[in-house]
C-alpha positions in Angstrom: 75.7 118.0 75.6 72.6 119.9 76.6 71.4 123.2 75.6 74.1 126.1 75.9 75.3 127.4 79.2 76.4 130.4 81.2 80.0 129.9 83.2 81.7 132.0 84.9 85.5 131.8 85.4 87.5 133.4 88.1 91.2 133.5 86.8 89.8 133.0 83.4 93.0 134.7 81.8 95.4 132.2 83.0 96.8 128.9 81.3 94.3 126.6 82.2 91.3 129.2 82.4 91.8 130.1 78.4 91.8 126.8 77.6 89.0 125.8 78.8 87.1 129.4 77.8 88.3 128.0 74.2 86.9 124.7 74.4 83.7 126.2 75.8 82.7 128.7 73.7 83.9 126.4 70.3 80.6 124.0 71.3 78.4 127.5 72.3 78.3 127.8 75.7 78.6 131.7 76.9 82.0 132.7 79.0 82.5 135.7 81.5 85.9 135.9 83.2 86.5 137.4 87.0 89.8 139.3 86.9 91.5 142.2 87.7 90.3 144.7 84.8 86.9 144.7 83.5 86.6 144.4 79.8 84.5 142.5 77.3 82.6 139.2 78.8 84.5 140.3 82.0 83.7 141.4 85.6 86.1 142.8 88.2 86.7 141.0 91.7 85.0 144.2 93.2 82.5 144.0 90.9 81.5 140.6 92.5 82.1 141.7 96.0 79.6 144.8 95.6 77.1 143.6 93.0 77.5 139.9 93.4 77.8 136.9 90.7 75.7 137.6 87.1 73.3 134.6 86.9 75.7 131.7 85.3 74.9 128.0 85.1 78.5 126.9 86.4 81.2 128.8 88.3 84.8 127.5 88.1 87.6 128.7 90.1 91.5 129.4 89.0 92.1 132.4 91.1 95.3 132.8 92.5 98.8 134.0 92.3 101.5 131.2 90.8 103.2 129.7 93.6 106.2 128.9 91.7 106.4 132.3 90.1 110.0 132.6 89.4 110.1 136.1 89.0 109.2 136.9 92.3 111.5 136.2 95.4 110.2 134.1 98.2 109.7 136.8 100.7 106.9 136.9 104.0 104.9 139.7 101.8 105.3 137.6 98.6 103.9 134.7 101.0 101.3 136.4 102.3 99.9 137.5 98.8 100.2 133.8 97.6 97.7 132.7 100.2 95.6 135.6 100.3 95.1 135.1 96.4 94.0 132.0 96.8 92.4 131.9 99.9 90.1 135.4 100.0 89.1 135.1 96.4 87.9 131.3 97.0 85.8 132.7 100.3 84.2 135.9 98.0 83.3 133.8 95.4 81.2 131.2 98.0 79.6 134.0 99.6 78.6 135.4 96.3 77.3 132.0 95.2 75.6 131.3 98.5 73.8 134.4 98.2 72.0 133.7 95.1 68.2 133.0 94.8 69.1 130.9 91.9 72.4 129.7 92.5 74.6 128.0 89.7 74.1 124.4 89.3 77.9 123.6 89.7 80.9 125.3 91.5 84.6 123.9 90.5 87.0 124.8 92.9 90.7 124.0 91.5 93.9 123.1 94.3 97.0 121.4 93.5 98.3 117.7 93.9 100.6 119.6 96.9 97.5 118.5 99.1 99.2 115.0 99.6 102.1 116.9 101.0 105.8 115.5 100.8 108.1 113.4 103.3 111.7 112.3 103.2 111.4 108.7 102.3 113.9 106.1 103.9 116.5 104.6 101.8 114.7 102.3 99.4 111.4 102.9 100.4 109.1 103.2 98.0 106.7 106.3 97.6 103.2 105.6 98.6 100.6 105.7 96.3 98.2 108.9 96.8 94.3 108.7 95.5 91.3 110.8 96.3 91.0 108.4 99.4 94.3 109.3 100.9 95.8 111.7 103.9 98.4 113.7 103.1 101.7 111.8 103.6 103.0 114.4 105.3 102.8 118.3 105.8 104.8 121.1 104.3 103.9 124.4 103.5 102.3 124.1 99.9 100.1 121.2 101.6 99.0 123.4 104.3 97.8 126.3 101.5 96.1 123.7 99.5 94.4 122.4 103.0 93.3 126.5 103.9 92.3 126.9 100.1 89.9 123.6 100.0 88.4 124.4 103.3 87.2 128.2 102.1 85.8 126.0 98.8 84.0 123.5 101.3 81.8 126.2 102.7 79.5 126.5 99.5 76.1 125.3 100.1 76.1 121.7 99.2 72.5 121.3 99.7 72.0 123.2 96.7 75.8 123.3 94.5 77.3 120.2 93.3 80.4 121.1 94.0 83.8 119.2 92.2 86.9 119.8 93.5 89.7 119.4 91.4 93.5 118.7 92.4 95.9 119.5 90.0 99.0 117.9 89.0 101.6 119.8 87.0 99.8 120.8 83.9 101.8 120.8 80.1 101.2 122.8 77.2 102.6 123.1 73.7 105.9 124.2 73.3 107.8 125.3 69.5 111.6 125.5 69.5 112.7 127.2 66.5 116.0 126.7 64.6 117.5 128.8 61.9 121.4 128.3 61.5 122.6 124.6 62.9 123.5 125.6 65.8 121.7 128.8 66.3 118.6 128.2 68.2 115.8 130.5 68.9 113.2 130.2 72.2 109.9 129.5 71.0 106.4 129.9 72.6 105.3 127.8 75.4 102.2 127.6 77.9 102.1 125.9 81.4 105.0 124.3 83.3 107.3 123.8 80.3 108.3 127.5 80.0 109.9 127.2 83.3 112.1 124.8 82.0 112.7 125.7 78.1 115.1 128.5 78.6 118.2 126.0 80.1 117.2 123.3 77.5 117.3 125.7 74.5 120.9 127.0 75.8 122.1 123.5 76.2 121.6 123.8 80.1 119.0 120.9 80.6 119.3 119.8 84.0 117.7 117.2 86.4 116.5 118.6 89.8 117.7 117.7 92.9 118.0 113.7 92.9 116.0 113.3 90.1 114.3 110.1 92.0 111.0 112.5 93.1 107.7 111.5 91.4 106.6 114.4 89.0 102.3 114.2 88.7 101.6 115.5 85.5 99.0 116.2 83.1 98.5 117.2 79.7 96.3 120.3 78.9 94.0 118.4 76.2 93.4 116.0 79.2 92.9 118.6 82.0 90.4 120.6 80.1 88.9 117.0 79.2 88.1 116.3 82.8 86.9 119.9 83.4 84.5 119.4 80.9 83.6 115.7 82.1 82.8 116.3 85.1 81.0 119.8 83.9 78.7 117.6 82.2 78.0 114.2 83.9 75.3 115.2 87.0 76.7 112.2 89.0 80.2 113.7 89.4 80.7 115.7 92.8 84.0 115.9 95.3 87.5 115.1 95.1 89.0 114.4 91.6 92.8 114.0 91.1 93.6 115.8 87.5 96.9 113.9 87.1 98.0 111.5 84.5 97.4 107.7 85.4 101.2 107.0 84.7 103.1 109.3 86.9 107.2 109.2 86.4 109.9 110.6 88.4 111.8 113.9 88.0 114.8 112.1 85.8 112.5 110.5 83.5 110.1 113.5 82.7 113.5 115.3 82.1 114.9 112.6 79.8 111.7 112.5 78.1 111.7 116.1 77.5 115.0 116.2 76.3 114.6 113.6 73.7 111.9 115.1 72.4 113.3 118.8 72.5 116.7 117.3 70.9 118.8 119.0 73.3 121.0 117.5 76.2 120.8 116.9 80.2 124.3 117.6 81.2 123.9 118.1 85.1 121.8 117.8 87.8 120.9 120.9 89.9 122.0 120.6 93.8 119.3 120.6 96.1 120.9 123.9 98.2 120.7 125.4 95.1 117.2 124.7 94.6 116.5 126.1 97.9 118.2 129.2 97.6 116.9 130.4 94.2 112.7 129.0 95.1 113.4 129.4 99.0 113.0 126.6 101.6 109.3 126.5 102.1 108.3 125.9 98.4 111.4 124.0 97.1 109.6 120.9 98.3 107.6 121.1 95.3 110.6 120.9 93.0 112.5 118.5 95.5 110.0 116.1 96.8 107.4 114.3 94.9 104.2 112.7 95.4 103.2 109.5 93.7 99.3 110.6 92.6 96.6 108.7 90.8 93.8 109.6 89.4 91.5 106.7 91.0 88.0 108.9 91.4 88.7 110.4 87.8 89.2 107.1 86.2 86.4 105.1 88.0 84.1 108.4 86.9 84.8 106.9 83.4 87.1 109.6 81.9 89.4 108.2 79.5 92.9 109.9 79.4 93.9 110.9 75.8 97.7 111.1 76.8 98.2 108.7 79.6 102.0 108.3 79.6 104.6 111.0 79.1 106.4 110.2 75.6 102.9 110.2 74.0 102.1 113.8 75.9 105.9 114.7 75.0 105.3 113.5 70.9 102.1 115.8 71.1 103.7 119.0 73.0 107.3 119.4 72.1 107.2 120.5 68.0 110.9 121.7 66.5 110.4 123.7 63.4 113.2 124.6 61.1 
């Protein structure tokens, strides 16, 4: 690692942004967030639009409304909000980066593994392996969204700026389950994907989603931050990298591992019609149709995963205290 750098993070207050910020500050880097509210070590998106970016060495963008926010019904207005929150903020950042006389050395744009799309597999058909060199296996709404998102990021001036494009799987963070009296369970804190599914499990209603055969590309938060730091620090890294663990699992395998380490049962399978009713037809493919995504270029670049398999990750992430 060289001299201390100034990193500007769009959407720094989110789960990955906070984890990356902590790692950067721990090693002596300066971090500024772009967020909706101004504050200490923060600037607003309106400030960027009016005054441009501050002088910095790196820009990382995580900004965007969560497509699987279960507190929001999937309506046309929310759909537009999800699209605009990703594409418009990315365009704004790209314009601000390109406008600087001395631009940052590195721009990291992030998007989802949904880039690779989904399709119905024939009976007995094995899912195709998809790496950074692959085209989408099919086009659904999440894939179209990611394609537009990446296209907006591609507007950065590649002649002056090293552009890293991360396609991120489902990020898993730590979860605590605290028990006090035999069968009485209190739900603990969690970050990342696990908060979405921890409640039914802690209530004894854990479930496989749909058929359970869909592939579930995941990554431990420590490896997510590790890939970010590795690509930032290695000048030869550029272009597309899949931020997913090398050993993808099916939804059933993921659910069984989570159930084992949480010590709570799986008692049913959520039918596909119910998933579509709850989350909406357009975004249901994220949960019901998987992609066998491989981090080929990530491994070729030299990154070594700390948590390559789901059981190792769950053993680290799921903590039970009595």
